[in-house]
GUDO-591980 format. One record per residue: residue in one letter; y, x, z of N, C-alpha, C, O, CB in turn. Coordinates in steps of 0.02 Angstrom, whole numbers, plus 32768, in hexadecimal, padded with zeros to 4 digits. Last residue first. Glycine has a CB too. Layout:
AYXZYXZYXZYXZYXZ ...
END
This chain:
ACA152B2B2F5DC9FB2B532F87CA112B3D2FD6C9FC2B5E3006CA0F2B972F70 PC9E82AC02ED3CA1B2AD82F01C9F92B022F3CC9BE2AF72F47CA422A9A2F1E IC9982AE02E4CC9902ACA2E84C9BE2AE82EBEC9B72B212ED3C9502AD02E8E PC9B52AD32D9DC9B52B032DDAC9BF2AD92E1BC9EF2AB22E1EC9F22B3D2DD3 VC92E2A8E2D3CC97E2A842D51C97D2A9F2D9AC9562A8D2DC7C99C2A2C2D4E EC8C82B1E2D09C8D62ACF2D2BC91E2ACA2D31C9442AF92D2CC8B32ABF2D7B GC8942B642C74C89C2B612CC0C8BC2B232CD5C8C72AF72CACC8C62B9B2CDC EC81D2BB42C0AC8462B7F2C20C8542B862C69C8302BA22C93C8272B3F2C10 FC8262C522BBEC8082C1B2BD7C8372BF02BFBC8702C022C09C7D42C2D2BFF TC8352CB12B2BC8452C982B62C8272C612B7DC80B2C3A2B55C87A2C902B60 TC8252D582AD2C8092D112AD7C8292CF42B1DC8382D1E2B47C7B02D102AD9 RC8502DD12A68C86D2DA22AA2C84B2D6D2A9FC84D2D4D2A6AC8B62D8E2AA1 WC8372E7C2A32C8302E352A24C8382E1A2A68C82D2E3B2A9BC7EA2E2029FF LC8BB2EEF29F8C8842ECC2A33C87E2E8F2A1CC8A72E6F29FCC89A2EC62A85 LC8E92F7B29A4C8D62F39299EC89A2F2A29D8C8642F4629E3C8BF2F2D2950 RC9782FE8296BC9492FDA29A8C9332F89299DC95D2F5D2992C9752FE829F8 RC9A130852916C98D3038290FC9613021294CC92F3040295CC962302A28CA HCA2E30D42925C9F030CD2932C9DC308B2930C9FF305D2945C9E330E82969 GCABC30DB2925CA9F31062901CA50310328FCCA32312828D5CAB6313F2918 DCAE830B729DBCAF130B6298CCAC730DD2961CAA831092980CB3130CC297A YCAAF30A12A56CA8430D12A26CA9730BE29DBCA7030B629ACCA2D30C62A32 DCAE830532ABECAFB30972ABCCACF30C52A88CACC31032A8DCAF530B22B05 NCAED2FD02B0FCAFF2FD52ACCCB16302C2AC1CB51303D2ABECB412F9A2ABE VCA812F8E2B7ECAAC2FC72B76CAB62FD02B2CCA832FD72B0BCA8F30082B98 ACA7B2EF02BBDCA4F2F0E2B87CA902F502B6FCAC42F402B52CA342EC62B3D FCA4E2EA22C58CA852EC42C35CA6B2F032C04CA502F372C18CABA2EDF2C6E HCA422E212CD2CA252E542CA1CA652E662C70CA992E472C65C9DF2E332C75 LCA172DD12D6BCA432DE92D2DCA232E202D10C9F82E452D29CA8E2E002D3E TC9A02D652DABC9B02DA22DAAC9EB2DA52D73C9EB2D762D4BC9732DCB2D9F AC9612CEB2DD1C9862D1E2E06C99E2D5C2E00C9AE2D842E2CC9642D2B2E34 RC93D2CA52D63C9592C7D2D91C98B2CB52DC9C9C42CAC2DE0C9152C502DB7 NC8F12CF82D15C9422CED2CF5C9622CCD2D3DC99B2CDB2D4DC9492CA92CA1 DC88E2D7F2D20C8A32D332D37C8EC2D362D2FC9162D612D3DC88D2D1B2D89 WC8432DE52C95C8702DCC2CCFC8782D892CE8C8672D5A2CC4C8AC2DDB2CC2 IC7DF2E552C61C7DD2E162C70C8102E1A2CA9C80F2E3F2CDAC7962DFA2C7F TC7C82ED12BD7C7E32EBC2C10C7EB2E782C1FC8002E562BF0C8172ED52C15 LC75B2F4A2B95C7652EF52B9FC78F2EF12BE7C77D2F072C1DC70D2EC22BA7 DC7592FCE2B28C7682FBB2B6AC7682F662B62C7742F492B2CC7B32FDF2B86 GC74130162AB3C7112FE72AD0C7192FC42B05C6EE2F9C2B18C6E030002ADB PC7A830A32AD7C78130712A96C74630552AC6C72630732AF2C75830A82A40 RC81630882B5AC7E430A62B2FC7AD30822B05C78F304F2B14C7C630CC2B54 WC8B730632BA3C880304D2B7CC85630872B67C87630BC2B60C89830272B42 RC8EF307E2C3BC8EA309E2C07C8B3308A2BD7C87C30A32BE3C8E730D82C1A HC93330152CA5C8F4301C2C88C90D30472C3FC93530312C16C8CA2FCB2C7E RC97E30052D3FC987300B2CFCC941302B2CE8C91F304F2D0CC9C930362CE9 CC9A22F982DBFC9732FC52DA6C9872FBE2D65C99E2F8A2D4DC9292FB82DB5 CCA0D2F6B2E4ACA062F652E12C9CF2F942E00C9C22FBD2E2CCA402F6B2DF5 FCA542F6A2ED1CA2B2F202EB7CA062F302E7AC9DB2F062E6CCA612EDA2EA1 ECA902FE12EDACA4A2FD62F04CA412F992EF1CA0C2F8A2F0CCA482FDC2F57 PCB0A2FD32E85CACC2FFE2E65CA862FEE2E9BCA4E2FEE2E83CAE330602E66 RCB402F272E74CB3E2F632E9DCAF82F8B2E86CAC22F702E7ACB412F4D2EF0 TCB4A2EA62E43CB302ED62E11CB392F242E36CB372F572E13CB5F2ECC2DC3 MCB8B2E532E99CB422E3C2E77CB1F2E7D2E50CAE32E812E43CB4F2DF82E39 HCC062E8A2EB7CBCF2E8C2EE2CB8B2E802EC4CB5A2EA02ED5CBD92E5E2F14 ACC472E6F2E47CC472EAB2E57CC072EC02E8DCBE42EF22E8DCC8A2EB62E6E YCC3A2DE72E3ACC1B2E002E0CCC1D2E4E2E1ACBF42E702DFACC372DE72DCE LCC872DB92EB5CC492DB52EA3CC1B2DDB2E7DCBE52DEF2E91CC492D8C2E8E RCD092DE02E94CCF02DF72ED6CC942DF72EC6CC6D2E272ECACD0E2DB72F1C ACD192D842E20CD252DDA2E07CCF92DFF2E4BCCD22E2E2E42CD922DFA2E05 LCD0F2D082E5CCCCB2D1F2E32CCDD2D6E2E22CCAE2D942E19CCBE2CEC2DDF ICD8C2D142EA9CD462D0F2EC8CD112D222E94CCE82D4C2EA4CD362CC52EE4 PCDFA2D182E31CDEB2D592E6BCD9F2D4E2E9BCD7F2D802EACCE372D582EAE ACDCD2C9F2DF7CDC92CDC2DD2CDC52D172E0ECD942D3B2E16CE0E2CE32D9E SCDDE2C1E2E19CDA02C402E2CCD9B2C8E2E1FCD712CB32E37CD692C1E2E07 ECE652C072E08CE562C102E58CE112C362E5DCE022C5E2E8ACE4F2BC12E84 QCE562C0A2D7ECE7F2C3D2DA5CE792C402DEFCE852C732E0FCEC42C322D98 ECE072B962D69CDF62BDC2D5BCE2A2C132D7CCE132C472D92CDF52BE42D0B TCE122B3D2E05CE212B3F2DB6CE0B2B882DADCDFE2BAF2DDBCE792B302D9C MCD922AE82E60CDC32B182E5ACDCD2B192E0ECDA72B022DE4CDB02B5D2E7B GCD172A8D2E52CD5E2A8A2E8CCD8C2AAB2E8ACDBB2A9A2EADCD562A972ECA DCCA92B102E36CCB32AD12E3CCCE52AC52E6ACCE92AE42EA0CC7C2AB12E4A LCCDD2BA62DECCCC92B812E2BCCD82B3D2E2ACD122B2C2E1ECCE82B9C2E67 RCCE22BD42D3ECD052BCE2D81CCD52BB02DB6CC9D2BA12D9FCD472BA12D7C TCC852BFD2CD8CCCA2C0B2CD9CCF72BFE2D04CD312C122CFDCCE12BF92CB1 TCBF92C6D2CB8CC1C2C412CEACC622C402CEBCC812C732CFBCC092C502D2A YCBC32CB82C55CBBD2C712C44CBE92C562C79CC032C212C68CB722C512C44 TCBD62D372C78CBD62D262C29CBDE2CD72C1DCBF72CBC2BECCB8A2D402C04 PCBD92D642CF8CC1D2D642CCCCC232D4D2C8DCC562D4A2C6BCC342D9F2CC2 NCB7D2CDF2D5BCB7F2D1C2D3BCBC32D1E2D00CBDB2CEC2CE4CB322D262D17 VCB282CA02DDFCB642C9F2DB5CB5F2CD82D8FCB3A2D052DA3CBA62C9D2DDA FCABE2C882E50CAB52C6B2E03CAF62C642DEBCB092C2B2DDECA902C212DFB LCA6F2CDA2ED0CAAF2CC12EB6CA9B2CB92E65CA732CDC2E46CAF42CF82EC7 AC9D92C8A2F1CC9FF2CC32EF5CA3F2CA42ED7CA462C692EC7C9D12CE52EB9 AC95C2C7B2F92C9A12C682F7CC9B92CA12F44C9A82CDD2F48C9D72C662FC1 RC8B32C5A2F86C8E72C8A2F9DC92B2C732F72C9292C5B2F39C8CE2CDF2F8D GC8382C1B2F64C8612C012F8EC8AA2C212F9BC8D62C012FB9C83E2BFF2FC4 SC7E12C4C2F01C7E22C782F3BC8182C532F6DC8222C712FA2C7F92CC72F24 VC7E82BE02EA0C7B12C012EAEC7AE2C212EF7C7832C122F20C7AA2C322E7B PC86E2BAE2E88C8392B862E99C7F52B972EA7C7CA2B6D2EB8C8362B622E71 HC8FC2BF22EDEC8C72C042EB9C88B2BCA2EC1C87A2BB92EF9C8B12C4E2ED0 RC99A2B912EE1C9582BAF2F09C9192BB72ED9C9062B8A2EB4C9412B792F49 RCA342BE12ED1CA092BB92EBCC9C42BD62EE1C9B72C0F2EF5CA0A2BB52E6C VCAE92BD82ED9CAAB2BF72EF3CA772BC72EF4CA7D2B8F2F0DCAB32C132F37 ACB302B802E89CB442BD12E89CB102BFE2EA6CB082C392E96CB872BDF2EB5 PCAD62B032E1ECAED2B272E65CAF82B6D2E6CCACF2B952E56CABD2B1D2E98 HCB3A2AD92D90CB022AE32DAECB102AFF2DFCCB482B0D2E12CADA2B122D82 ACB972A6E2D1DCB8E2A812D66CB4A2A9B2D79CB1C2A722D74CB9B2A472D90 RCBC92A902C8CCB932A7F2CAFCB9A2A9D2CF3CBA12AD92CFECB572A912C8C ECC392A6B2C03CC3E2A832C41CBEB2A6A2C5ECBD32A352C48CC892A612C6A RCC3E2AA02B53CC362A692B81CC1C2A862BD1CBF02AB12BD6CBFD2A332B5D DCC402B012AF1CC762AF92B29CC702AC82B57CC9B2AC32B83CCB42AEF2B10 ACBD62ADF2A93CBCD2B132AC9CC082B1A2B03CBFE2B352B39CBC72B582AA5 ECC172A7E2A47CBE32A672A7ECBD42A9C2AB2CBC82A8F2AEDCB9F2A532A5F PCC482ACA29ECCC7F2AA82A22CC442A8B2A4BCC592A842A85CCBE2A642A00 DCC202B5A29A6CC122B2029BFCC2F2AFA29EDCC2B2B132A25CBE62B2429CE GCC412BE82991CC742BB12974CC552B6A2984CC752B3B296CCC7F2BB9291D RCBAA2C2A294FCBEE2C2D2973CC082BEF2962CBF52BC82936CC1F2C68295F TCAFE2C63295ECB2C2C282952CB742C302972CB772C3C29AFCB0A2BE7296F ICABD2CF82926CAE02CDB295BCB082C972948CB342C9D291ECB0F2D112975 RCA412D5A28F5CA712D1528D5CA7F2CF4290ACA532CD12923CA4E2CDD28A0 ICA442E0328F8CA262DD12922CA532D96290FCA8F2D9F2918CA252DE42973 SCA7A2E502896CA302E56289BCA132E1128C4C9E02DF228B8CA1D2EA028C6 RCAFF2E4F288FCAE32E36285FCA982E232866CA7C2DF52848CAEE2E5F2831 SCB682E5C292ACB322E7128FACB1C2E4228CCCB232E0728DCCAF92E86291B LCC1A2E5C2913CBDB2E42292ECBA42E532907CBA82E5A28CACBDC2DFB2934 ACCBF2E93293BCC772E952907CC472E762933CC4B2E762970CC562EE828ED GCD2F2E1C2990CD1A2E622977CCD12E572945CCB72E222933CD0A2E9929C1 SCD2C2DA029F7CD432DB729BFCD1F2E0329C1CCFC2E1929EECD952DB129BC PCCD22D102A4FCCE22D4A2A48CCFF2D6C2A0DCCE62D5029DDCCB82D612A57 ACD1F2C722A74CCF32C982A43CD0E2CDE2A46CD4A2CED2A42CCF52C7A29F5 RCD522C0D2ACCCD482C5C2ADBCD212C832AAACD032CB52ABDCD232C682B1D SCD4F2BA02A8CCD8E2BB72AB1CD8D2BFA2AC5CDBF2C1C2ACFCD9B2B902AEC VCCCE2B992A48CD162BA32A23CD482BAE2A45CD782BC62A27CD2B2B7029FE GCC382BDD2A56CC632B9D2A5BCC982BB72A2ECC932BDD29FDCC802B852AAB YCBEC2C3C2A85CBC92C152A4BCC022BE72A37CBFA2BC92A02CB7F2BE92A61 PCC122C782AFDCC122CA62AC4CBFE2C7E2A7CCBFF2C9B2A46CBDD2CE32AD5 ACC092C072B4CCC532C152B3ACC322C482AFBCC412C342AC3CC902C3E2B84 GCBBE2B942B82CBA62BC42B59CBE82BE62B2ECBF02BDA2AF2CB6E2BA12B2A TCBEA2B812C31CBEF2B732BF4CBCE2BB72BC9CBC62BF12BDCCC3B2B602BE8 QCBE32B522CE0CBD12B7B2CB2CBDC2B592C6CCBD92B1C2C68CB8D2B8F2CC0 ICC262B452D75CC2D2B292D39CC122B682D11CC242BA22D1BCC772B0D2D2A ACBC42B442E1ACBF32B6E2DEECBEB2B4E2D9FCBB32B402D8BCBDC2BC52DF2 RCBCD2AEC2EB4CBB52AF22E6ACBE92B2B2E4CCC222B392E5ECBBC2AA12E3D RCBA92B012F60CBDD2AFD2F2DCBB72B102EE2CB8D2B3C2EDCCC1E2B342F41 DCB602B232FC8CB642ADA2FB8CB992AD12F75CBAA2A9A2F60CB812AAF3001 TCBC12BBD2FE5CB7C2B842FFACB9B2B482FF7CBD02B34300FCB562B8A304E LCC2C2C012FBBCBFC2BEE2F8CCBB92BBD2FB1CB8C2BA12F92CBE12C362F69 ICC712C1D3025CC972BF82FEDCC592BD92FC5CC582B9E2FB2CCCC2C2F2FB9 ECC212C5C307ACC332C1F3098CC4E2BEF3053CC442BB3304BCC712C2E30D7 KCC012CC73037CBC72CAA304DCBDF2C52305CCBC02C1E304FCBAA2CD93095 LCC852D04303FCC6A2CF82FF6CC222CC73001CC112CA42FD1CC562D4C2FCC DCC7F2D1930D0CCB52CFB30B3CCA22CDF3069CCB02CA4305BCCED2D2F30B2 ECC1A2D7930E1CC172D3330EFCC4C2D0E30D9CC3C2CD430CDCC102D283130 PCBD52DDD3046CC092DD23082CC122D85308ECC122D5A3062CC562DF53070 LCB312DD03027CB702DBF300FCBA02DC5304ACB8D2DB03081CB6F2D782FEF TCA9E2DF2302CCADB2E233040CB1D2E1B3040CB442E473050CADD2E533020 ACA5C2D8F2FEDCA4C2D9D303ACA8E2DC53057CAAB2DBA308CC9FF2DD13044 WCA8C2D8A2F6ECAA62D5F2F94CAA42D622FE3CACB2D4B300CCA8D2D2D2F80 ACA5C2E092F45CA9E2DFD2F48CAB32DBD2F5BCAF02DB52F5BCAB82E0A2F11 TC9D42DEE2F54C9EF2E182F7DCA3B2E1B2F84CA582E2B2FB8C9D72E502F6D VC9C72D9A2EE8C9B72D882F28C9D12DAC2F5FC9E22D902F93C9792D882F2D QC9F52DD72E7ECA272DAE2E8CCA122D7F2ED1CA352D532EEBCA352D852E48 DC9E52E782E32C9C72E452E69C9FE2E172E88CA2D2E2E2EA8C9A52E702EA7 AC9FC2EAA2D98CA182EAA2DCEC9FB2E6E2E06CA032E332DF6CA5E2EA62DBA WC9C82F132D0FC9C12ED22D37C9E22EDC2D7EC9E12F132D99C9722EBD2D40 LC9E52F5C2C73C9ED2F5B2CC3C9E42F1A2CC8C9F02EEF2C9DCA332F742CE7 TC9A82FBB2BEBC9AD2F782C07C9B82F792C52C98F2F9A2C71C9702F502BF8 DC9D2303F2B71C9B9301D2BB3C9CD2FE02BC6CA052FCC2BB3C9C730412BE8 GCA06307A2B09C9EA30372AFBC9C630222B38C99C2FF62B33C9BC30342ABC GC9BF312C2B01C9F730FB2B01C9DD30A92AF8C9A4309E2AE2CA2931112AC2 VC96731842A83C97831862AC2C9B2314A2ACCC9D2313B2A9AC99031D02AD2 PC935316B2A11C91E31982A38C93331982A72C90D31AF2A9DC92431CC2A24 PC91A30A92A07C93F30F929F8C92F31272A20C91931152A57C98A30FF29FD LC87D306029D6C8B830692A04C8DF30AA29EEC8C730D629C9C89F306F2A55 EC8242FC729B7C84530032995C886300E29BAC8B42FE629C2C8522FF92945 VC7ED2F752A1DC7C52F7D29DDC7E52FBC29C1C7BD2FE929B3C7CA2F3B29A8 AC7D52F2B2AC4C7EC2F6D2A9DC7D62F6C2A57C79B2F5D2A56C7CD2FAF2ABE QC7E72E952AEEC7B42EC12AD2C7D22EF12AA7C7E52EE52A6EC7812E9C2AAD LC8152E2A2B6BC8352E552B38C8012E8D2B24C7F12EB32B51C87B2E772B55 LC81A2D892BABC7F32DBE2BA4C80E2DED2B6BC81D2DCF2B37C7AF2DA82B99 SC8792D242C2BC8652D382BE3C8352D6D2BE6C8242D822C1DC8A12D4E2BB7 GC8972C812C81C8982CD92C7BC8822CEA2C3BC8772CBD2C13C8642D042CB2 GC8C02C032C83C8A42C242CBFC89F2C692CBFC8A12C8B2CF3C8672C0E2CCC PC9592BCC2C3BC9172BF02C38C9012C062C79C9282C1B2CA4C9192C2D2C0B PC9AE2B392C83C9B22B822C73C9642BA92C76C93D2BA62CA6C9E92BA42CAC RC9C62AAA2C60C9852ACA2C82C9892B1F2C64C9692B362C35C9322A982C64 ECA442A9B2C25CA322A772C66C9F42A882C8BC9EA2A7B2CC6CA2C2A312C58 LCA962B412C16CA712B092C06CA572ADD2C31CA502AF32C6ACA452B172BE7 FCADC2BB32C40CB022B632C3DCADD2B322C1FCAF72AFD2C0ECB462B5D2C15 SCA8C2C182C42CA962BFC2C87CAB82BB22C7ACAB22B822CA0CAC92C322CB7 FCA532C6B2BDDCA612C192BD3CA5E2C002C14CA342BD52C22CA2A2BEE2BA4 DCA222CEE2C53CA162CCB2C05CA242C882C15CA0E2C6B2C47C9C32CD22BDF SCA952D362CA3CA5C2D112CACCA4D2CE82C6FCA762CBD2C5FCA622CE82CE7 HCAF22DD92C88CAE22D842C7FCAA62D712C9FCA822D9E2CB7CAD82D6A2C31 WCB5B2E502C5DCB312E372C94CB2C2DEE2C90CB5E2DCA2C94CB4B2E4C2CD8 DCB4B2E7E2BACCB722E692BEDCB4A2E592C21CB0E2E542C13CB9D2E302BE5 GCB042E782B29CB2E2EB12B44CB542E9C2B8ECB852EBF2B99CB692EC42B09 GCAB92E182AF0CAA62E262B3BCAD22E592B51CACB2E6B2B8BCA5A2E3E2B47 FCAC42E6E2A5DCAA12E312A72CAA02E442ACBCA882E792AE0CA492E292A46 TCB632ECB2A44CB1B2EBF2A49CB072E8E2A61CB312E702A82CAFC2EE52A66 ACBF42EDE29D1CBCD2ED12A15CB8B2EC72A14CB752EB729DDCBE22E9B2A37 ICBFD2F892979CBFD2F3F2988CBDC2F2B29D7CBBD2F4C2A02CBD02F19294A KCBF6300E2952CC2B2FEE2976CC3F2FA3296FCC762F892965CC6130122967 ACB762FF828CECBAA30182906CBE130022919CC012FDF28F2CBC0304F28FA ECAE62FFC2880CB152FC828A9CB492FEA28D7CB332FF62910CAE92F9828DA DCA89303F2840CAD1303E2830CB093017284BCB4330112838CAD4303227F9 ACA1A301E2889CA3B3060288CCA8030572877CAAE3068289CCA1930962861 ECA1E2F7128D5CA122F9D28A5CA312FE328AACA642FE828CDCA252F7E286E KC9DC2F252959CA172F442947C9FD2F77290BC9CF2F9F2913CA3A2F6A298B LC9822E99298DC9862ECD2961C9D62EDF2960CA042EB62965C9672EB72919 VC91B2E2E29C5C9512E5229EDC9692E9C29C1C95F2ED229DCC92E2E662A3F AC8D62DAC2992C8D02DEE297BC9172E0F2997C94A2E032976C8C42DF02926 VC8832D2629E2C8BE2D4D29D3C8BE2D9D29CCC8AA2DC429F7C8EA2D3D2A04 VC8062CAF29C3C81C2D0429D1C8622D0829CAC8792CE1299FC7FA2D402999 DC7E32C3F2994C7DB2C4A29EBC7FE2C8429F5C8152C8F2A2DC78A2C562A0D PC7D22C482914C8142C2B2931C8162C222970C8432C02298BC8252BEF2918 DC7BF2CD528B6C7A12CA928F5C7CE2C7E2912C7FA2C9C2930C7892CD2292F EC7EF2D2A285DC7AD2D24285FC78C2CF22884C7512CE2287CC7982D572871 PC8762D1C286BC8562CFE2824C80D2CF42837C7EF2CC12826C85C2D3527DC SC8A92D002910C8932D3D28E0C8732D0728A2C85C2CCF28B0C84D2D80290B PC92F2C802929C8F72CA6293CC8DE2CD82900C8F92CD828C9C8BF2C732950 AC9E22C8D295EC9AD2C84291AC9722CA82934C9762CDF294FC9C92CAA28C9 ICA312C4A29E4CA142C8229C3C9D72C7E2991C99F2C6C29A4CA042CAB29F4 YCA472BCD2A00CA772BEF29F8CA6B2C3729D1CA922C5329AACA902BF32A35 PC9C42BB32A87C9F82B9F2A4BCA332BC32A3ECA522BD92A6ECA122B5F2A52 VC9212BE82A8DC9662BDE2AB6C9982BCD2A6EC98D2BDA2A32C9832C342AED RC8882B8B2AA1C8C42BAD2A73C8FC2BAB2A8BC9132B762AA0C8D02B922A35 TC80D2BB52B0EC8422B892B0DC86C2BB22AD7C8742BEF2ADCC8662B792B58 LC7692B9E2B5CC78D2BC32B27C7C82B902B22C7C22B542B2EC7602BD12ADB PC7462B7C2C08C73B2B632BC3C76A2B8A2B99C79D2B992BB8C7462B142BBC GC7192C092C73C7382BBB2C62C7322BAA2C1BC7152BD22BF6C78A2BB22C74 FC6D32C702C7DC70A2C6A2CB3C71E2C182CAAC72E2BF32CD9C7532CA62CA3 VC6752C732C25C65B2C7B2C5FC6972C682C93C68B2C532CCCC63D2CC22C65 AC6B92C7A2BA7C6A02C412BBEC6872C3D2C04C6832C052C1FC6722C302B96 TC6BE2D0A2B8BC6FA2CD12BA5C6EC2C9D2BC2C70A2C8A2BF4C7212CB42B75 AC64E2D262B59C6572D3A2B93C6922D1A2BA9C6932D102BE6C6572D7A2B96 RC6502CE12ADAC61F2CC72B11C62E2CE72B58C61E2CC92B8BC5D22CD92AFE KC6B72D292AA4C6C82CD72ABBC68C2CBC2AE5C6922C8C2B0BC6D12C9E2A74 LC68E2DAA2A91C6C42D942AC0C6CE2D532ACCC6ED2D422AFEC6FE2DAA2AAF AC60E2D8A2A3FC60E2D9C2A84C6482D932AA6C6432D762ADBC5FD2DD92A8D AC6672D6429C5C6302D3729E1C6332D462A28C6512D212A4FC5E42D4429C2 MC6AD2DDC29B7C6D42DA629CFC6AC2D7129E2C6C22D4B2A0DC7032D9029A1 SC6572E662A0AC65E2E3C29CAC6882E0C29E7C68E2E092A24C6172E1D29A7 LC67B2EED2A84C66A2E9E2A75C6832E882A30C6BC2E952A1EC68D2E6B2AAC NC67E2F632AC3C67E2F582A7DC6652F132A63C6412F0A2A32C6562F8A2A61 QC66D2FA92B4BC6482F542B32C64E2F4D2AEFC6202F2E2AD6C6702F072B52 GC69430082B89C669300B2B5EC6502FC82B4BC6152FBF2B3DC63B30342B72 PC6CE2FD42C2DC6D230042C02C68E2FF22BC4C65D2FD12BD6C6CE304E2C30 LC7262F552C6DC6E72F572C61C6E32F912C2CC6F62F7D2BF5C6CB2F122C4E FC7802F142CEAC7852F4B2CB8C7472F5A2CAAC7272F702CDAC7AA2F872CCB LC7DE2E952D32C7A02EC12D28C79E2EE52CEBC7BC2ED02CBAC7632E9B2D2A VC8502E4B2DA3C84D2E6A2D5EC8082E982D5EC8002EBE2D8EC8952E9B2D4D LC82F2E0A2E1DC8632DEE2DE8C86E2E0C2DA6C88D2DF12D78C8A32DEE2E04 RC7DC2E0A2E87C7FF2E512E6FC8382E342E41C8702E4D2E46C7C72E8B2E3F EC7B52D8C2EA8C7C62DB82ED8C7E72DF42EC3C80E2E112EE9C7912DC82EF9 AC7A02D472E1DC7C22D2D2E5BC7D52D5B2E93C80B2D4E2EADC7982CFD2E79 LC74B2DA62DF5C7832DA22DCDC7B62D7A2E0AC7EB2D932E1DC7732D752D7D TC6D62D8A2E51C6EC2DD32E56C7382DCF2E2DC7632DF52E43C6AC2E0D2E2F QC6B52D0E2E2DC6CC2D1C2E74C6E92D612E77C7152D6E2EA0C6902D162EA9 RC6932D242D9BC6C42CFC2DA9C6DB2CFB2E03C7132CE72E12C6AA2CB52D8A LC6222D752DB2C6582D882D8FC69A2D5E2D9FC6CF2D792DADC6442D852D49 DC5C42D252DF6C5DA2D6D2E19C6192D802DE9C6462D9D2E07C5942DB32E16 EC5AF2CC72D98C5D52CB52DDCC5E92CED2DF8C61F2CEC2E15C5AD2C902E10 AC56C2D0D2D3BC5B02CEF2D26C5DD2CDB2D62C61A2CDD2D64C5A52CAE2CFB LC4F82D372D6FC5242D692D60C56F2D4D2D5DC5A12D682D75C50E2D892D1E AC4C32CB52D84C4CE2CDE2DBAC4F82D162DA3C5242D262DCCC48F2CF62DD9 EC4BD2C8B2CFEC4DD2C652D23C4FD2C8B2D69C5362C842D7FC4AF2C2F2D2E SC4BA2D1D2C8CC49B2CEB2CB1C4C32CCA2CDDC4F62CEA2CE9C4682D012CD2 IC4E22D3F2BF1C5032D432C2DC4E32D0F2C5DC4F22CD42C53C54F2D382C22 PC4962DA52B69C49D2D632B8DC4B42D692BDAC49A2D942BFEC4572D3E2B8A QC4FD2E2C2B31C4BD2E112B41C4CA2DD32B65C5012DC82B7EC4922E402B69 GC5932E5E2B38C5612E512B03C52B2E282AF9C5242E042AC7C54B2E7B2AF9 LC5962E8C2BB7C5A92E412BAAC5A12E352B5FC5AA2DFB2B4BC5F72E2E2BC1 DC5472EEE2C14C5532EEE2BCBC55C2EA12BBBC52B2E7C2BB4C5122F132B9F LC5662F5A2CA3C5662F1B2C85C5792F222C35C5A22F462C1AC59A2EED2CAC GC5832FCE2CECC53C2FB42CEFC53A2F6C2CD5C5122F442CEDC51F2FB72D39 TC6272FB72D3DC5FB2FD32D08C5B42FBE2D0CC5AA2F952D39C5FC301E2D09 LC6CE2F872D4DC6832F702D57C6582F922D24C6622F8B2CE8C6792F212D4F RC75B2F9A2DAEC72F2FBC2D79C6E22FAD2D87C6C12FBF2DB8C73B300F2D79 AC7D02F2C2DEFC7932F572DEEC7752F722DABC77F2F552D76C7602F332E0D GC8752EF02E25C8432F1D2DF1C8052F312E04C8082F502E39C85D2F5D2DDF LC8C12F162ECDC8C92EF12E88C8992F1F2E43C89C2F5B2E37C92A2EEF2E75 RC8B32F4D2F44C8AF2F0C2F3AC8AC2EDE2EF9C89D2EA32EF1C8DC2EFD2F57 PC8A92FD72F30C88E2FC32F6DC88F2F6E2F61C8602F512F7DC8BE2FE22FAF TC8852FF12E84C8B730002EBCC89E2FD32EF1C87B2FA42EDDC9092FF02EA8 VC8022FED2E57C83530122E29C87030202E58C88C30572E55C84D2FE42DE4 PC7522FEE2EA1C79E2FD92E9AC7CC300F2E6DC7BE304A2E63C7C02FD42EE9 EC6C72FE72E3AC6EE30192E4FC7322FF32E59C74D2FDA2E28C6EE30552E1E LC6242F9A2E3CC6732F922E46C69A2FC22E64C6972FCB2EA1C6822F5C2E6C AC5A02F872DD6C5B92FAF2E07C6082F9A2DFFC6242F8D2DCAC5A430012DFC FC5352EEA2DC5C5682F1F2DADC5842F462DEFC5832F312E29C5A82EFA2D82 AC5072E792DF4C4DD2EA72DBAC4FC2ED32DA2C4E92EEC2D6DC4C62E882D80 AC5072E5F2EAAC52E2E522E6AC5022E8A2E34C4E22EBA2E4AC58F2E652E74 MC4972E092F0CC4BF2E562EF9C4CB2E4B2EBBC4A22E302E96C4962EA22F00 
END
């Protein structure tokens, strides 16, 4: 029996776990329960954790070795932690994670997932949304399934590169590398990937990093991808989290998209983020 209480957030996506203190030593039995629960529910919400950076890193290692993501400068306090920060005086700027995406899907081994600890929050706003890509694949119209089956999607780090570098004001609070031509390099991953723990298939394309489908031009891919993105983020596949002080969220990057809502100009928001390793995506 799991050492925590579980309350589903939606029928298939997300779970609120209570009765846990991840600041304490984590037994292997508990660690295995957490890994299995994450593989099944894909996003876990743990209230009242208030983890230190050291405890956050220990909790991250439950799910896989810590990894440092490229292009994003770490916190000055700890190289394994990213301070997801927007200052109160930063207004009308793009925010980190402010579009649907799967983190760094253009890497050879995209992250397996991440943990995010709330440190300082606006009085309202700054929610985060997740979308379930297992259910999105299972309910995909047959004509799109036929197109994607055994097909790869081309991913690039466009936001950090040259050819598609974003314009407009950017946050000074999160130092992001821009203009790196290496980020424009194309990498092909399966458009539908197999989860290594649950064995379930999930869509693995996203509007931030996917540029086209293999064997098609960007122009040929565009209407197909537009239909995919509209389907993948349908409300019935999503959950939305309103952050509370001390909240810890853990998500599986292999089978979800997420979106940081940028609606809190005039207020400071700080969360600590860690990331655990993933594998080369397994074709479904």
